[in-house]
N, C-alpha and C positions, 0 to 999 in steps of 0.2 A: 879270398871270398867275403862274401856279403853276408849280413847277420845270420838268419836262420839257416845256415850250412851246417851241419852237423859238425862236420870238421873244426870250421871256424869257433862253433860254440865251445868245442873242445879246449883250443888253444885260449881263448878267453877265460875259460873256467879255470884251467891251469894257471895262466898268468895271475889270475886274481887272487886265488888262494896261495901262490908262492909267494907274491907280495905281501900277504897278511900274515901267513905262516912263517916264512923265513925273509924277513925285511931286509936282513944286513947279506942278502947273499944274493950275488949278482946271477941273472938266470936269463938264458937265452933259449926260447920256444925252437925246438926244430920244426922248420917251416918249409913246405915241399911246394913248390909253385907249379904251375900246368905244365907237367913233362918233365919234371926233375925225376920221378921215380922211374918211368920208362921212354930216356929220350928216344923219339924218332924223328928223323930227318927225310924230307923227299924233294924232288923238284919237278915241280908239274910242268909237262910241256904236252899241251892239247893236239900238238899235230904229228907229236912220234909216231913213227911205227909201233904197234903194238908188238910185245917180247911173246912168241908162244912156247919159247922153250922153256923145260924145267917143270910142266905141268902132270898132272898125275893121271893115270888111265883113265879111261870113262868110268869102270865098274869102281874104282876107287873115288872119283869125283862124286859119284852118285851115292856112295857110302857115307862121304863128308856131307851132302846137300841133306840126305837122311839125318844125320848127326845133327845139323844145324835146325832142322824142321822139328825135331825133340826138345831140342833145350830152348829154342825161341818160343815153341808150343802157342799156346792160349793168347799170351800178351802181345807179342810182337807180329803182328802179322803184314810182314813185308817181302812177301815174296807169292807173286801169282807161279803155282807149281806148273800148271798147264803151260804157260808161256816159256818159263824157266827150261822145263826138260826140253820144249820143242827146240829152243835155240842150242841146248846142249847137242842134241842130236844132231842137228846142222852144223856145228863147229866140229865135232869128233868124226862125223861120217862123211863132211864135205871139205871143201877148202879152208882150211883152219884159219891160216893168215889171211885169207880173203874175208871171211866172216867177221875176223876180230877186227879188221878195218873197218867194216861196213858197219856193224853192230857193236860200235865202240862203248856205247853205254852198258850194253848187255855185257860185254867182256870185263868192263869195271865191275858189275855185278856179279858175274862169276868170280872173279878174283877176289871180291869180300866176301863171297859164300866160302870160299877155300880158306880165308884165312879164319872165318869162325869157326870153321870144322875143325882146324888143325888146332886152334885155340880149346877147343871142347876136348880134345883128345890129348894133346900134348900136357905132360906133367912134367917138363924140364926145368931147371934153375938157370935158364939163361939170362944175361943181360938184357937181351930184347925179349918184349912179351911173346907169346907163342902167337905163331899167325903172322909175326911181323913180316917177313918176307912177302908173302902174297898182298898183305895191307898196303905196304910199302909200293908194290907195283900197281896197285889199284890207284892209288892215290894221285901217282905221277902221271896218270893215264886219264884222269878227271877232265871230260871236255869242258871247253869255255860255255859262258851261259847262253851264248846267241845258239847255239847247237841242242840245247836239252829241250828244247818246245817241241822237237818232232816228236819225241815221248813222255810227254810230263810224268805220266803214273810212274815210269820207269826211272824217272828222274828224281822221283819223292823217293821212291824203294832206296835208289842207290845211297841218298845224302842221308836219309834216316839209318841205313846200317853204317856208314861210317862215322855218323854220329854214335852210333850205340857202341861201336868198338872203341871210339876214342873214350867215351866216359868209361868205358869199362876198365881203362888200364891208367885210370886216374887223370885222365886229359878231360875234366870236365866242362872248362870254358868252351877247349877247342869243339868237344862235342856238343854243346849247346848251341853253337854257332852254326853247325850244319843242321842241327834238328831246326834250327829257327828259319833257315832257308828253304828246308821242305816243307814246314808250316806255310809259308809265304806263297810258295808256288802252289799248293794244295788249296790255300784260299783264294788266288786268283783262277785256278780251276773249279772253282765252287764247290769242293768236296765237303765242307762245312754244312753245306745248305742241304734240303731233301731233295734228292734228285729224281726224276722222274723215271720209273722203269718200262712204263710202256713206250718209252722214246728211246732211252739208251740201251733197255735190255738188261735182265735180273742179275745175268753175270758181271756185266759192267758195273752196274750199280754197287754190287756187293763188294766187288775188288774196291770201289773207292770209299765204302762205307768203312771196310775194314781198314784200310788206310789211313782214313780220317781219325779213327778212335785210338789206333796205335799211335799217332803223332800228338793226340790229346794225352794221351796216359803219359808219352815221353815228356810233353810240355811241363805237365804237373809235377812230374817226380825230377826232373832236371833242374827247374827253377826254384824249386823248393831246395832242391841240393846244395843251389847256388846262392840261394835268400835273394833271388830276384824276381820282379813282378812276371805273371804269367803271360804269356804272349797271346793265348787264346781266351777271350771274354765269355762265358757262358751264356751271355745276353745276346751274342752273335751268332750261336749255334742253333741249326734247326735240323741239321742230320739226325735220322733215326740211327739207333743200335741195332734194332730188330728190324727184318725185313717185313713188311706189312702183310706178305702172303705168306710168311713162313717163321717158325719160331723154335728155336732146339737150344739144347744144353751149351753149345758152345757159346751161342749170343746170352745167354742169361748169365755166364760167365764173365763175358766181356762188360755187360751191363754192372755188374756188382764192382767189377775193377776200376770201371769209371767213377762210380758213385764214391769210392773209398779215395780215389786220386783227389777227388774235390774235396774229402773232409780232411785229407792228409795237408792238403796247401792250407785249409781252413787252421788246422793246429799250429802250422808253421808260422803263420801270421801273428797267431796267438803269442808265439815264444817270441817273436821280434818285439813285439809291444812291451813284453815282460822283462827282456834283457835289454833291448838297446833303445829305450825311451831315456832322455837326459834326467827328468824327474823321477822320483819314487810315486807311484799309482797305488791306491789302496788296494790289499790284496782281496778286498770284496768283489772289486770288479772282475779280477782273473776269474774267482770263483765262480761267478755267474756265467763269464762265458765259457769257461770249461765244462760246468754243469749242461749248458746249450748243447755244446757238441758232443758230450757223452751221451746226452738223451737221445739225440739223434743216431749216434752207434747203436745205441741199447736196440731200436727199432729195428737197425740193420742186422744187428747181432740173431735176433729172432729170423729173420728172413735166411740170413747163413746157415741158422741151425735147420731150418725147415728144407730148404735146398740141399742140405750135406744128407739130411735122413730121407729126402726124395730119391736124389740121383746116385748117392754113394752107400746106398744099404749094405748093410757086412761090416767085416772088419774094416778097422781102422786104415789097415795099410792098401786098402784098394781105393782109398781116395785120390784122385788121381794128383800129378805134380802141381798145374794148373791150380787145383783148388787151395792146396796147401800154401801156396804163393799168397793167394787171396786172403788166408787167415793171417798169416804173417803180416801182411798189411793192415788188415784190420788191427790186430795188436798193435803195431807201430803207430799206427793213427792215436790210439789211446794213450801211447807213452808220450806222443809228441806233445797232447793235450795237455796231460798233466804234469810234464816237466818244468814248467813256470811256478807251480807250486813248491817243489822240491828246492826251486832257486830262491825262491823267496824265504824258505826257512834256512839256506844257507847262509844268504846276506846277513840275516839276523845273527845267526850263529857267530858269522866272523865280526861283526859289529861289536860281541859280547864276549870276544875271547879271554880264557881265564876263568870263567864263570862256569858254574855247574850247567850240564845239557840242559836241566830244567828251567834254566832261567831264558833260554831261547825256544820254547816251544808253546808262547803265547797264542800264536796262531793255527797250532796244530788242530786244536779239537775243531775248528771252523771246516777244514778240507781233509780229515782224516778216512772220510768213505772214499772221497775223489782219489787221494793218493793210493789208498788200498787198490783201486781198480787199475791204476798205472801199474803199480808193482805186481798183480796178478798177469796182467797182459805181458810184461818183462819176462816173468818167469814161464809163462805158457809158450813164448816165443822161443826162449833156449830149449825147452822139451820139445818143440816141432821141429826145430833145426838138428837136435841131437838124433832125432829120429830119422832124418834126412841123411845124417852123417851115417847111422847104421845099417840105411838100405843102400848106400853108396849114391845116393842121388843128391848130395850138397854139391850148388855150383861152386866152381873156384875159378871159373874167368869172369863171367857176369858178376856185377858187384852186388848184387841184391841182398844175396843171404849173407855176405859180410856186412855191409850195411845194417841188416836186422840182426845181426849177432852183438856188433859193436855197440848199437843203440839201445839194447835190452841190457847189456853189460853197464853201460854208463849209469842208466837208469838204477839198476840195483845197486850200484855202487855207493851212489849218493843217498840211495833211501837208505840201506845199511849203516849208514854212519850217521844221518839225521833224524830217521825215527825207526830205529832197529826193532821196536816192537810191533810194529807193522809188516816187517819182512820175515822174523822169525828165523828159522833153518834156511830162507831161501836165498839169503845175502849171499853164498857162496858164489865167485865168478867161476870157479873150476870148471864148471861146463863149459862157459864163453870160452875160456883158455884152449878147451879141448877142441873145441869147434874151431877156434882161430889156427890152432896145431894143423888140422886137418887141411885147412885151406892154404896154408903156409907149406905144406909138406908136398902141394902140387904144384909149387914154384909160383905161387903169387906173392909177389915181392909189393904189394900194396897191403896183404894182410900182415905183413912184418911190422910196415910202419903202423898201423892200426892197434895191433899189438902191444908194440912200444908205448903210444898214448895211453892204452888204457891201463898200462901196468904204472905209469909215471903219475897218474890220476888216483889209481888205487893207494899209492904211498901217502900223496897227499892228504886224503881223507882220513887214512889210518892216524894223522898227526891231529886231528881235529878233537 
């Protein structure tokens, strides 16, 4: 993985500390390549007759479809509900074999929806990821590129769904490739531009708008996770988030999500400069860049607060799952933006091993306030995630709650060892381990690896 990946950062951080703290010990960091945790294989055959055996009844298929709608929620708008359910009725009430053959791309989408539905409901600890049976069947039937132009919007939805499933089972590189294909098709179809409602119709434009901004969010997240440049450049995008004729809470939340995705990628670029430049740069330059990002986020925080007070008045538990995801993303942006500051202190500490901690704190007063902001966000992230555990809403298949937990725990581990006076009693990662254990208990093998990585780093920081 490339530089700004959290997992790459963890591996490099672990190696750097091991080499300095235990120079005489040969150490080999466990490294999992794309597909190592959940090895899946399929043989594509775009002209094979679709297999319609072993499918659920229509009522159970609808239950799985509604489960997928709930879990993908406000963020991933990858299904046209009306068109999808119409196809389902034709499939179940008509000639199923003929429907699957004639609407091959929809049948692939149907299998992908079943795979997600099973993944969200299945909590078994098997070698294969949940929903893998349907997913492999879908991928083996994926049409060739010459035929996807018959329904490009459906093709975009199918590729994006495949990308999200692959990303969720720690096949991030494969997932990014499918997301990239979906984005390129969307650009060829002009989804990144402002489309005329009077010519195409409000429903068609709304579908295109939802698809485009979902792809945009996926690009920002997947690319940042892999540490590679974004596919989509903001200067090329003229698509609107809100319809010119209507505005609603759903679109307001999407707008917040898009803006946070932009800030998220900016924070990762700052980390890339801090960690992977060959030359050491003055810490003052990072402080100024961090201040700029956090100032922008302070304005957004006020907007978030106003939005919550307006739309979710009442008990905290009345806040929607999608809104809490936005809050977690906000705190992750703060964590990523302030991570280079902790890294600067760590490097100074490793350069002065054997000396009292006070000898390595020359730069702490320069950035105390900024670091406190990051520590506060890490603490609040774990509190929000623990609330999701208590309410039974923590995601065990989609990787985002796992990523939020892991990122916050790493941040507090570093801060607790380097600037303990700023952390106080918040440094304990017991809450993070409880959250990870909850995800692991539902059969997520990726979470097992992340917990092992976290435990290894905690042990190293205890030796500082």
